[in-house]
Structure formats: C-alpha cells, structure tokens
mmJSON file of the N, C-alpha and C atoms, coordinates in Angstrom:
{"data_MODEL":{"atom_site":{
"group_PDB":["ATOM","ATOM","ATOM","ATOM","ATOM","ATOM","ATOM","ATOM","ATOM","ATOM","ATOM","ATOM","ATOM","ATOM","ATOM","ATOM","ATOM","ATOM","ATOM","ATOM","ATOM","ATOM","ATOM","ATOM","ATOM","ATOM","ATOM","ATOM","ATOM","ATOM","ATOM","ATOM","ATOM","ATOM","ATOM","ATOM","ATOM","ATOM","ATOM","ATOM","ATOM","ATOM","ATOM","ATOM","ATOM","ATOM","ATOM","ATOM","ATOM","ATOM","ATOM","ATOM","ATOM","ATOM","ATOM","ATOM","ATOM","ATOM","ATOM","ATOM","ATOM","ATOM","ATOM","ATOM","ATOM","ATOM","ATOM","ATOM","ATOM","ATOM","ATOM","ATOM","ATOM","ATOM","ATOM","ATOM","ATOM","ATOM","ATOM","ATOM","ATOM","ATOM","ATOM","ATOM","ATOM","ATOM","ATOM","ATOM","ATOM","ATOM","ATOM","ATOM","ATOM","ATOM","ATOM","ATOM","ATOM","ATOM","ATOM","ATOM","ATOM","ATOM","ATOM","ATOM","ATOM","ATOM","ATOM","ATOM","ATOM","ATOM","ATOM","ATOM","ATOM","ATOM","ATOM","ATOM","ATOM","ATOM","ATOM","ATOM","ATOM","ATOM","ATOM","ATOM","ATOM","ATOM","ATOM","ATOM","ATOM","ATOM","ATOM","ATOM","ATOM","ATOM","ATOM","ATOM","ATOM","ATOM","ATOM","ATOM","ATOM","ATOM","ATOM","ATOM","ATOM","ATOM","ATOM","ATOM","ATOM","ATOM","ATOM","ATOM","ATOM","ATOM","ATOM","ATOM","ATOM","ATOM","ATOM","ATOM","ATOM","ATOM","ATOM","ATOM","ATOM","ATOM","ATOM","ATOM","ATOM","ATOM","ATOM","ATOM","ATOM","ATOM","ATOM","ATOM","ATOM","ATOM","ATOM","ATOM","ATOM","ATOM","ATOM","ATOM","ATOM","ATOM","ATOM","ATOM","ATOM","ATOM","ATOM","ATOM","ATOM","ATOM","ATOM","ATOM","ATOM","ATOM","ATOM","ATOM","ATOM"],
"id":[1,2,3,4,5,6,7,8,9,10,11,12,13,14,15,16,17,18,19,20,21,22,23,24,25,26,27,28,29,30,31,32,33,34,35,36,37,38,39,40,41,42,43,44,45,46,47,48,49,50,51,52,53,54,55,56,57,58,59,60,61,62,63,64,65,66,67,68,69,70,71,72,73,74,75,76,77,78,79,80,81,82,83,84,85,86,87,88,89,90,91,92,93,94,95,96,97,98,99,100,101,102,103,104,105,106,107,108,109,110,111,112,113,114,115,116,117,118,119,120,121,122,123,124,125,126,127,128,129,130,131,132,133,134,135,136,137,138,139,140,141,142,143,144,145,146,147,148,149,150,151,152,153,154,155,156,157,158,159,160,161,162,163,164,165,166,167,168,169,170,171,172,173,174,175,176,177,178,179,180,181,182,183,184,185,186,187,188,189,190,191,192,193,194,195,196,197,198,199,200,201],
"type_symbol":["N","C","C","N","C","C","N","C","C","N","C","C","N","C","C","N","C","C","N","C","C","N","C","C","N","C","C","N","C","C","N","C","C","N","C","C","N","C","C","N","C","C","N","C","C","N","C","C","N","C","C","N","C","C","N","C","C","N","C","C","N","C","C","N","C","C","N","C","C","N","C","C","N","C","C","N","C","C","N","C","C","N","C","C","N","C","C","N","C","C","N","C","C","N","C","C","N","C","C","N","C","C","N","C","C","N","C","C","N","C","C","N","C","C","N","C","C","N","C","C","N","C","C","N","C","C","N","C","C","N","C","C","N","C","C","N","C","C","N","C","C","N","C","C","N","C","C","N","C","C","N","C","C","N","C","C","N","C","C","N","C","C","N","C","C","N","C","C","N","C","C","N","C","C","N","C","C","N","C","C","N","C","C","N","C","C","N","C","C","N","C","C","N","C","C","N","C","C","N","C","C"],
"label_atom_id":["N","CA","C","N","CA","C","N","CA","C","N","CA","C","N","CA","C","N","CA","C","N","CA","C","N","CA","C","N","CA","C","N","CA","C","N","CA","C","N","CA","C","N","CA","C","N","CA","C","N","CA","C","N","CA","C","N","CA","C","N","CA","C","N","CA","C","N","CA","C","N","CA","C","N","CA","C","N","CA","C","N","CA","C","N","CA","C","N","CA","C","N","CA","C","N","CA","C","N","CA","C","N","CA","C","N","CA","C","N","CA","C","N","CA","C","N","CA","C","N","CA","C","N","CA","C","N","CA","C","N","CA","C","N","CA","C","N","CA","C","N","CA","C","N","CA","C","N","CA","C","N","CA","C","N","CA","C","N","CA","C","N","CA","C","N","CA","C","N","CA","C","N","CA","C","N","CA","C","N","CA","C","N","CA","C","N","CA","C","N","CA","C","N","CA","C","N","CA","C","N","CA","C","N","CA","C","N","CA","C","N","CA","C","N","CA","C","N","CA","C","N","CA","C","N","CA","C","N","CA","C","N","CA","C"],
"label_alt_id":[null,null,null,null,null,null,null,null,null,null,null,null,null,null,null,null,null,null,null,null,null,null,null,null,null,null,null,null,null,null,null,null,null,null,null,null,null,null,null,null,null,null,null,null,null,null,null,null,null,null,null,null,null,null,null,null,null,null,null,null,null,null,null,null,null,null,null,null,null,null,null,null,null,null,null,null,null,null,null,null,null,null,null,null,null,null,null,null,null,null,null,null,null,null,null,null,null,null,null,null,null,null,null,null,null,null,null,null,null,null,null,null,null,null,null,null,null,null,null,null,null,null,null,null,null,null,null,null,null,null,null,null,null,null,null,null,null,null,null,null,null,null,null,null,null,null,null,null,null,null,null,null,null,null,null,null,null,null,null,null,null,null,null,null,null,null,null,null,null,null,null,null,null,null,null,null,null,null,null,null,null,null,null,null,null,null,null,null,null,null,null,null,null,null,null,null,null,null,null,null,null],
"label_comp_id":["MET","MET","MET","GLU","GLU","GLU","ALA","ALA","ALA","LEU","LEU","LEU","ALA","ALA","ALA","LEU","LEU","LEU","LEU","LEU","LEU","ALA","ALA","ALA","LEU","LEU","LEU","LEU","LEU","LEU","ALA","ALA","ALA","GLY","GLY","GLY","VAL","VAL","VAL","VAL","VAL","VAL","TYR","TYR","TYR","LEU","LEU","LEU","LEU","LEU","LEU","ALA","ALA","ALA","ARG","ARG","ARG","ARG","ARG","ARG","ARG","ARG","ARG","THR","THR","THR","PRO","PRO","PRO","PRO","PRO","PRO","ALA","ALA","ALA","CYS","CYS","CYS","PRO","PRO","PRO","ARG","ARG","ARG","CYS","CYS","CYS","GLY","GLY","GLY","LEU","LEU","LEU","PRO","PRO","PRO","ARG","ARG","ARG","ALA","ALA","ALA","LEU","LEU","LEU","ALA","ALA","ALA","LEU","LEU","LEU","GLU","GLU","GLU","VAL","VAL","VAL","SER","SER","SER","ARG","ARG","ARG","HIS","HIS","HIS","ARG","ARG","ARG","ARG","ARG","ARG","PHE","PHE","PHE","CYS","CYS","CYS","PRO","PRO","PRO","GLN","GLN","GLN","VAL","VAL","VAL","ALA","ALA","ALA","PHE","PHE","PHE","ARG","ARG","ARG","ALA","ALA","ALA","CYS","CYS","CYS","PRO","PRO","PRO","PHE","PHE","PHE","ASP","ASP","ASP","PRO","PRO","PRO","ARG","ARG","ARG","LYS","LYS","LYS","GLY","GLY","GLY","VAL","VAL","VAL","TYR","TYR","TYR","ARG","ARG","ARG","GLN","GLN","GLN","ARG","ARG","ARG","ARG","ARG","ARG"],
"label_asym_id":["A","A","A","A","A","A","A","A","A","A","A","A","A","A","A","A","A","A","A","A","A","A","A","A","A","A","A","A","A","A","A","A","A","A","A","A","A","A","A","A","A","A","A","A","A","A","A","A","A","A","A","A","A","A","A","A","A","A","A","A","A","A","A","A","A","A","A","A","A","A","A","A","A","A","A","A","A","A","A","A","A","A","A","A","A","A","A","A","A","A","A","A","A","A","A","A","A","A","A","A","A","A","A","A","A","A","A","A","A","A","A","A","A","A","A","A","A","A","A","A","A","A","A","A","A","A","A","A","A","A","A","A","A","A","A","A","A","A","A","A","A","A","A","A","A","A","A","A","A","A","A","A","A","A","A","A","A","A","A","A","A","A","A","A","A","A","A","A","A","A","A","A","A","A","A","A","A","A","A","A","A","A","A","A","A","A","A","A","A","A","A","A","A","A","A","A","A","A","A","A","A"],
"label_entity_id":["1","1","1","1","1","1","1","1","1","1","1","1","1","1","1","1","1","1","1","1","1","1","1","1","1","1","1","1","1","1","1","1","1","1","1","1","1","1","1","1","1","1","1","1","1","1","1","1","1","1","1","1","1","1","1","1","1","1","1","1","1","1","1","1","1","1","1","1","1","1","1","1","1","1","1","1","1","1","1","1","1","1","1","1","1","1","1","1","1","1","1","1","1","1","1","1","1","1","1","1","1","1","1","1","1","1","1","1","1","1","1","1","1","1","1","1","1","1","1","1","1","1","1","1","1","1","1","1","1","1","1","1","1","1","1","1","1","1","1","1","1","1","1","1","1","1","1","1","1","1","1","1","1","1","1","1","1","1","1","1","1","1","1","1","1","1","1","1","1","1","1","1","1","1","1","1","1","1","1","1","1","1","1","1","1","1","1","1","1","1","1","1","1","1","1","1","1","1","1","1","1"],
"label_seq_id":[1,1,1,2,2,2,3,3,3,4,4,4,5,5,5,6,6,6,7,7,7,8,8,8,9,9,9,10,10,10,11,11,11,12,12,12,13,13,13,14,14,14,15,15,15,16,16,16,17,17,17,18,18,18,19,19,19,20,20,20,21,21,21,22,22,22,23,23,23,24,24,24,25,25,25,26,26,26,27,27,27,28,28,28,29,29,29,30,30,30,31,31,31,32,32,32,33,33,33,34,34,34,35,35,35,36,36,36,37,37,37,38,38,38,39,39,39,40,40,40,41,41,41,42,42,42,43,43,43,44,44,44,45,45,45,46,46,46,47,47,47,48,48,48,49,49,49,50,50,50,51,51,51,52,52,52,53,53,53,54,54,54,55,55,55,56,56,56,57,57,57,58,58,58,59,59,59,60,60,60,61,61,61,62,62,62,63,63,63,64,64,64,65,65,65,66,66,66,67,67,67],
"pdbx_PDB_ins_code":[null,null,null,null,null,null,null,null,null,null,null,null,null,null,null,null,null,null,null,null,null,null,null,null,null,null,null,null,null,null,null,null,null,null,null,null,null,null,null,null,null,null,null,null,null,null,null,null,null,null,null,null,null,null,null,null,null,null,null,null,null,null,null,null,null,null,null,null,null,null,null,null,null,null,null,null,null,null,null,null,null,null,null,null,null,null,null,null,null,null,null,null,null,null,null,null,null,null,null,null,null,null,null,null,null,null,null,null,null,null,null,null,null,null,null,null,null,null,null,null,null,null,null,null,null,null,null,null,null,null,null,null,null,null,null,null,null,null,null,null,null,null,null,null,null,null,null,null,null,null,null,null,null,null,null,null,null,null,null,null,null,null,null,null,null,null,null,null,null,null,null,null,null,null,null,null,null,null,null,null,null,null,null,null,null,null,null,null,null,null,null,null,null,null,null,null,null,null,null,null,null],
"Cartn_x":[-22.341,-22.683,-22.893,-23.924,-24.695,-22.983,-22.665,-21.4,-20.584,-19.755,-19.525,-19.796,-21.53,-21.721,-21.821,-22.304,-22.173,-20.385,-19.279,-18.168,-17.592,-18.104,-17.674,-19.057,-19.984,-20.702,-19.723,-19.378,-18.854,-17.283,-16.995,-15.618,-15.901,-16.61,-17.142,-17.485,-18.151,-18.348,-17.478,-16.031,-15.298,-14.113,-14.228,-13.804,-14.008,-15.336,-16.078,-15.674,-15.646,-15.197,-13.965,-13.037,-11.249,-11.408,-12.136,-11.877,-11.993,-12.792,-13.513,-12.912,-11.947,-10.806,-10.031,-9.732,-7.96,-8.805,-7.675,-8.251,-7.987,-9.262,-9.023,-8.073,-7.449,-6.781,-6.943,-6.244,-6.73,-7.44,-8.555,-9.256,-8.369,-7.775,-7.312,-6.232,-4.721,-3.904,-3.583,-4.281,-4.56,-3.193,-2.421,-1.699,-2.135,-1.762,-2.568,-2.913,-3.504,-3.509,-2.706,-2.166,-0.52,0.144,0.336,1.66,0.698,-0.78,-1.363,-1.15,-0.994,-0.774,0.15,1.503,2.703,3.024,1.912,1.922,1.594,0.396,-0.176,0.767,2.043,3.09,4.31,4.155,4.953,6.477,6.331,7.258,7.121,6.01,6.326,5.585,6.237,5.656,4.457,3.273,1.51,2.525,2.199,2.396,1.249,0.186,-0.847,-0.394,0.503,1.034,0.947,1.344,1.71,0.301,-0.894,-2.219,-3.07,-2.403,-3.03,-4.393,-4.51,-5.663,-5.672,-4.812,-4.426,-5.297,-5.966,-7.208,-6.033,-5.108,-4.211,-2.979,-2.729,-1.794,-2.089,-1.282,-1.604,-1.166,-0.401,-0.202,-1.417,-2.896,-3.66,-3.979,-4.014,-4.847,-3.502,-2.504,-1.478,-0.814,-0.625,0.145,1.487,2.483,4.084,4.663,5.715,5.749,6.928,7.31,8.483,9.323,10.723,11.578,12.257],
"Cartn_y":[21.991,20.334,19.771,19.786,18.607,18.272,19.411,18.662,17.811,18.075,17.466,16.027,15.84,14.715,13.849,14.769,14.056,13.712,14.218,13.922,12.785,12.529,11.611,10.09,10.415,9.475,8.822,9.244,8.994,8.54,8.785,8.518,6.711,6.628,5.386,4.323,5.003,4.049,3.9,4.885,4.746,3.823,3.769,2.642,1.337,1.15,-0.075,-0.79,0.079,-0.055,-0.643,-0.035,-0.355,-1.831,-1.815,-3.176,-4.443,-3.79,-5.294,-5.96,-4.957,-4.963,-6.207,-5.575,-6.411,-7.807,-9.007,-10.513,-10.73,-11.859,-11.976,-13.198,-13.06,-13.719,-15.151,-16.128,-17.311,-17.242,-17.95,-18.054,-18.138,-19.688,-20.466,-19.505,-18.935,-18.512,-17.073,-16.563,-15.16,-14.545,-15.739,-14.938,-14.374,-13.132,-12.929,-14.057,-13.506,-14.604,-15.424,-14.119,-13.991,-14.882,-15.067,-15.836,-17.338,-17.524,-18.615,-19.487,-18.77,-19.024,-19.596,-19.101,-19.773,-21.346,-21.22,-22.548,-23.423,-23.297,-24.599,-25.247,-24.1,-24.381,-25.132,-25.191,-25.583,-24.972,-23.01,-22.38,-22.229,-22.027,-21.558,-22.644,-22.32,-23.212,-22.639,-22.844,-22.139,-22.324,-21.313,-21.609,-22.548,-23.059,-23.835,-25.167,-25.688,-26.791,-27.74,-27.553,-28.74,-29.177,-28.071,-28.864,-29.015,-29.346,-29.558,-29.155,-27.397,-27.073,-25.368,-25.693,-24.762,-24.94,-24.11,-24.896,-24.672,-24.295,-24.219,-24.92,-25.483,-26.594,-27.767,-27.959,-29.453,-30.56,-30.397,-31.813,-31.733,-30.842,-31.762,-32.873,-33.105,-34.654,-36.119,-35.412,-36.521,-37.532,-38.477,-38.799,-38.391,-38.255,-38.512,-39.026,-39.872,-40.532,-39.168,-39.182,-38.477,-39.473,-38.795,-39.338,-38.998],
"Cartn_z":[7.203,7.915,7.134,6.27,5.286,4.627,3.957,3.522,3.933,5.116,5.981,6.026,6.507,6.452,5.096,4.155,2.557,2.389,2.663,2.501,3.017,4.44,5.34,4.739,4.031,3.694,2.575,1.514,0.279,0.969,1.91,1.638,2.709,2.913,3.671,2.376,1.739,0.413,-0.593,-0.39,-1.121,-0.567,0.906,1.518,1.405,1.332,1.132,0.052,-1.482,-2.576,-2.829,-1.48,-1.954,-1.462,-0.133,0.607,-0.071,-1.094,-1.777,-2.591,-3.682,-4.605,-3.955,-2.731,-2.508,-2.32,-3.139,-3.3,-1.607,-1.345,0.11,0.265,1.607,2.268,2.604,3.044,3.293,4.418,4.725,5.591,7.304,6.905,7.87,8.522,8.095,8.489,8.087,7.228,6.736,6.145,5.427,4.178,3.104,2.542,1.503,0.072,-0.559,-1.766,-2.072,-2.909,-3.57,-3.01,-1.581,-0.972,-0.587,-0.432,-0.165,-1.778,-2.866,-3.975,-4.132,-3.469,-3.714,-2.74,-1.661,-0.81,-2.174,-2.534,-3.616,-4.439,-5.013,-6.022,-5.388,-3.776,-3.07,-3.032,-3.417,-3.22,-1.474,-0.732,0.281,1.559,2.999,3.713,4.451,4.463,5.159,6.623,7.849,9.016,9.903,8.878,9.735,8.985,8.427,7.647,8.343,9.721,10.912,11.684,11.134,11.733,10.385,9.375,7.996,7.849,8.362,8.254,6.843,6.278,5.211,3.658,3.377,2.42,1.155,0.788,-0.142,0.126,1.144,1.222,0.463,-0.635,-1.541,-0.536,0.353,1.496,2.503,2.405,3.324,3.384,4.555,4.325,4.079,4.202,3.442,4.644,5.245,6.203,5.921,6.703,6.373,7.943,7.586,8.706,9.073,10.952,11.424,11.595,11.472,11.853,13.092],
"occupancy":[1.0,1.0,1.0,1.0,1.0,1.0,1.0,1.0,1.0,1.0,1.0,1.0,1.0,1.0,1.0,1.0,1.0,1.0,1.0,1.0,1.0,1.0,1.0,1.0,1.0,1.0,1.0,1.0,1.0,1.0,1.0,1.0,1.0,1.0,1.0,1.0,1.0,1.0,1.0,1.0,1.0,1.0,1.0,1.0,1.0,1.0,1.0,1.0,1.0,1.0,1.0,1.0,1.0,1.0,1.0,1.0,1.0,1.0,1.0,1.0,1.0,1.0,1.0,1.0,1.0,1.0,1.0,1.0,1.0,1.0,1.0,1.0,1.0,1.0,1.0,1.0,1.0,1.0,1.0,1.0,1.0,1.0,1.0,1.0,1.0,1.0,1.0,1.0,1.0,1.0,1.0,1.0,1.0,1.0,1.0,1.0,1.0,1.0,1.0,1.0,1.0,1.0,1.0,1.0,1.0,1.0,1.0,1.0,1.0,1.0,1.0,1.0,1.0,1.0,1.0,1.0,1.0,1.0,1.0,1.0,1.0,1.0,1.0,1.0,1.0,1.0,1.0,1.0,1.0,1.0,1.0,1.0,1.0,1.0,1.0,1.0,1.0,1.0,1.0,1.0,1.0,1.0,1.0,1.0,1.0,1.0,1.0,1.0,1.0,1.0,1.0,1.0,1.0,1.0,1.0,1.0,1.0,1.0,1.0,1.0,1.0,1.0,1.0,1.0,1.0,1.0,1.0,1.0,1.0,1.0,1.0,1.0,1.0,1.0,1.0,1.0,1.0,1.0,1.0,1.0,1.0,1.0,1.0,1.0,1.0,1.0,1.0,1.0,1.0,1.0,1.0,1.0,1.0,1.0,1.0,1.0,1.0,1.0,1.0,1.0,1.0],
"B_iso_or_equiv":[0.0,0.0,0.0,0.0,0.0,0.0,0.0,0.0,0.0,0.0,0.0,0.0,0.0,0.0,0.0,0.0,0.0,0.0,0.0,0.0,0.0,0.0,0.0,0.0,0.0,0.0,0.0,0.0,0.0,0.0,0.0,0.0,0.0,0.0,0.0,0.0,0.0,0.0,0.0,0.0,0.0,0.0,0.0,0.0,0.0,0.0,0.0,0.0,0.0,0.0,0.0,0.0,0.0,0.0,0.0,0.0,0.0,0.0,0.0,0.0,0.0,0.0,0.0,0.0,0.0,0.0,0.0,0.0,0.0,0.0,0.0,0.0,0.0,0.0,0.0,0.0,0.0,0.0,0.0,0.0,0.0,0.0,0.0,0.0,0.0,0.0,0.0,0.0,0.0,0.0,0.0,0.0,0.0,0.0,0.0,0.0,0.0,0.0,0.0,0.0,0.0,0.0,0.0,0.0,0.0,0.0,0.0,0.0,0.0,0.0,0.0,0.0,0.0,0.0,0.0,0.0,0.0,0.0,0.0,0.0,0.0,0.0,0.0,0.0,0.0,0.0,0.0,0.0,0.0,0.0,0.0,0.0,0.0,0.0,0.0,0.0,0.0,0.0,0.0,0.0,0.0,0.0,0.0,0.0,0.0,0.0,0.0,0.0,0.0,0.0,0.0,0.0,0.0,0.0,0.0,0.0,0.0,0.0,0.0,0.0,0.0,0.0,0.0,0.0,0.0,0.0,0.0,0.0,0.0,0.0,0.0,0.0,0.0,0.0,0.0,0.0,0.0,0.0,0.0,0.0,0.0,0.0,0.0,0.0,0.0,0.0,0.0,0.0,0.0,0.0,0.0,0.0,0.0,0.0,0.0,0.0,0.0,0.0,0.0,0.0,0.0],
"pdbx_formal_charge":[null,null,null,null,null,null,null,null,null,null,null,null,null,null,null,null,null,null,null,null,null,null,null,null,null,null,null,null,null,null,null,null,null,null,null,null,null,null,null,null,null,null,null,null,null,null,null,null,null,null,null,null,null,null,null,null,null,null,null,null,null,null,null,null,null,null,null,null,null,null,null,null,null,null,null,null,null,null,null,null,null,null,null,null,null,null,null,null,null,null,null,null,null,null,null,null,null,null,null,null,null,null,null,null,null,null,null,null,null,null,null,null,null,null,null,null,null,null,null,null,null,null,null,null,null,null,null,null,null,null,null,null,null,null,null,null,null,null,null,null,null,null,null,null,null,null,null,null,null,null,null,null,null,null,null,null,null,null,null,null,null,null,null,null,null,null,null,null,null,null,null,null,null,null,null,null,null,null,null,null,null,null,null,null,null,null,null,null,null,null,null,null,null,null,null,null,null,null,null,null,null],
"auth_seq_id":[1,1,1,2,2,2,3,3,3,4,4,4,5,5,5,6,6,6,7,7,7,8,8,8,9,9,9,10,10,10,11,11,11,12,12,12,13,13,13,14,14,14,15,15,15,16,16,16,17,17,17,18,18,18,19,19,19,20,20,20,21,21,21,22,22,22,23,23,23,24,24,24,25,25,25,26,26,26,27,27,27,28,28,28,29,29,29,30,30,30,31,31,31,32,32,32,33,33,33,34,34,34,35,35,35,36,36,36,37,37,37,38,38,38,39,39,39,40,40,40,41,41,41,42,42,42,43,43,43,44,44,44,45,45,45,46,46,46,47,47,47,48,48,48,49,49,49,50,50,50,51,51,51,52,52,52,53,53,53,54,54,54,55,55,55,56,56,56,57,57,57,58,58,58,59,59,59,60,60,60,61,61,61,62,62,62,63,63,63,64,64,64,65,65,65,66,66,66,67,67,67],
"auth_comp_id":["MET","MET","MET","GLU","GLU","GLU","ALA","ALA","ALA","LEU","LEU","LEU","ALA","ALA","ALA","LEU","LEU","LEU","LEU","LEU","LEU","ALA","ALA","ALA","LEU","LEU","LEU","LEU","LEU","LEU","ALA","ALA","ALA","GLY","GLY","GLY","VAL","VAL","VAL","VAL","VAL","VAL","TYR","TYR","TYR","LEU","LEU","LEU","LEU","LEU","LEU","ALA","ALA","ALA","ARG","ARG","ARG","ARG","ARG","ARG","ARG","ARG","ARG","THR","THR","THR","PRO","PRO","PRO","PRO","PRO","PRO","ALA","ALA","ALA","CYS","CYS","CYS","PRO","PRO","PRO","ARG","ARG","ARG","CYS","CYS","CYS","GLY","GLY","GLY","LEU","LEU","LEU","PRO","PRO","PRO","ARG","ARG","ARG","ALA","ALA","ALA","LEU","LEU","LEU","ALA","ALA","ALA","LEU","LEU","LEU","GLU","GLU","GLU","VAL","VAL","VAL","SER","SER","SER","ARG","ARG","ARG","HIS","HIS","HIS","ARG","ARG","ARG","ARG","ARG","ARG","PHE","PHE","PHE","CYS","CYS","CYS","PRO","PRO","PRO","GLN","GLN","GLN","VAL","VAL","VAL","ALA","ALA","ALA","PHE","PHE","PHE","ARG","ARG","ARG","ALA","ALA","ALA","CYS","CYS","CYS","PRO","PRO","PRO","PHE","PHE","PHE","ASP","ASP","ASP","PRO","PRO","PRO","ARG","ARG","ARG","LYS","LYS","LYS","GLY","GLY","GLY","VAL","VAL","VAL","TYR","TYR","TYR","ARG","ARG","ARG","GLN","GLN","GLN","ARG","ARG","ARG","ARG","ARG","ARG"],
"auth_asym_id":["A","A","A","A","A","A","A","A","A","A","A","A","A","A","A","A","A","A","A","A","A","A","A","A","A","A","A","A","A","A","A","A","A","A","A","A","A","A","A","A","A","A","A","A","A","A","A","A","A","A","A","A","A","A","A","A","A","A","A","A","A","A","A","A","A","A","A","A","A","A","A","A","A","A","A","A","A","A","A","A","A","A","A","A","A","A","A","A","A","A","A","A","A","A","A","A","A","A","A","A","A","A","A","A","A","A","A","A","A","A","A","A","A","A","A","A","A","A","A","A","A","A","A","A","A","A","A","A","A","A","A","A","A","A","A","A","A","A","A","A","A","A","A","A","A","A","A","A","A","A","A","A","A","A","A","A","A","A","A","A","A","A","A","A","A","A","A","A","A","A","A","A","A","A","A","A","A","A","A","A","A","A","A","A","A","A","A","A","A","A","A","A","A","A","A","A","A","A","A","A","A"],
"auth_atom_id":["N","CA","C","N","CA","C","N","CA","C","N","CA","C","N","CA","C","N","CA","C","N","CA","C","N","CA","C","N","CA","C","N","CA","C","N","CA","C","N","CA","C","N","CA","C","N","CA","C","N","CA","C","N","CA","C","N","CA","C","N","CA","C","N","CA","C","N","CA","C","N","CA","C","N","CA","C","N","CA","C","N","CA","C","N","CA","C","N","CA","C","N","CA","C","N","CA","C","N","CA","C","N","CA","C","N","CA","C","N","CA","C","N","CA","C","N","CA","C","N","CA","C","N","CA","C","N","CA","C","N","CA","C","N","CA","C","N","CA","C","N","CA","C","N","CA","C","N","CA","C","N","CA","C","N","CA","C","N","CA","C","N","CA","C","N","CA","C","N","CA","C","N","CA","C","N","CA","C","N","CA","C","N","CA","C","N","CA","C","N","CA","C","N","CA","C","N","CA","C","N","CA","C","N","CA","C","N","CA","C","N","CA","C","N","CA","C","N","CA","C","N","CA","C","N","CA","C","N","CA","C","N","CA","C"],
"pdbx_PDB_model_num":[1,1,1,1,1,1,1,1,1,1,1,1,1,1,1,1,1,1,1,1,1,1,1,1,1,1,1,1,1,1,1,1,1,1,1,1,1,1,1,1,1,1,1,1,1,1,1,1,1,1,1,1,1,1,1,1,1,1,1,1,1,1,1,1,1,1,1,1,1,1,1,1,1,1,1,1,1,1,1,1,1,1,1,1,1,1,1,1,1,1,1,1,1,1,1,1,1,1,1,1,1,1,1,1,1,1,1,1,1,1,1,1,1,1,1,1,1,1,1,1,1,1,1,1,1,1,1,1,1,1,1,1,1,1,1,1,1,1,1,1,1,1,1,1,1,1,1,1,1,1,1,1,1,1,1,1,1,1,1,1,1,1,1,1,1,1,1,1,1,1,1,1,1,1,1,1,1,1,1,1,1,1,1,1,1,1,1,1,1,1,1,1,1,1,1,1,1,1,1,1,1]
}}}
C-alpha cells in the first residue's frame, strides 16, 4: 500500500515537472507559443486580432480603415 502511494506521488511530481517544461501558450487566445510567434512574424492571423487583444500581434492598437 505504501509503495502504491509513493508511486502515485512520484507520478504526480513527474507530471508537474513535464507540464512546466512546455512553452507557455498565449494568455489571450490560447495558441501555442510557436504559433503565437508566427503571428508576431506576420505569417499567421490570431483569432483575437479583431479585438486587438493578442499580445503577440504586431498590429495591436493600430487603426485600420474598414472599406
């Protein structure tokens, strides 16, 4: 019984350490970090770009005329 509890504790610690190693996602739209960096390079559109809320979008706060 003690071995099972120790194994569960060890698995929990390994899970937390593995989760921390993944790069953080965009806090606003949830895109993974690699895709968010593509947004900053103008290679991809962010789902939040219409609201000017994406911290990775270089056009944030820029006024554009609607045609």
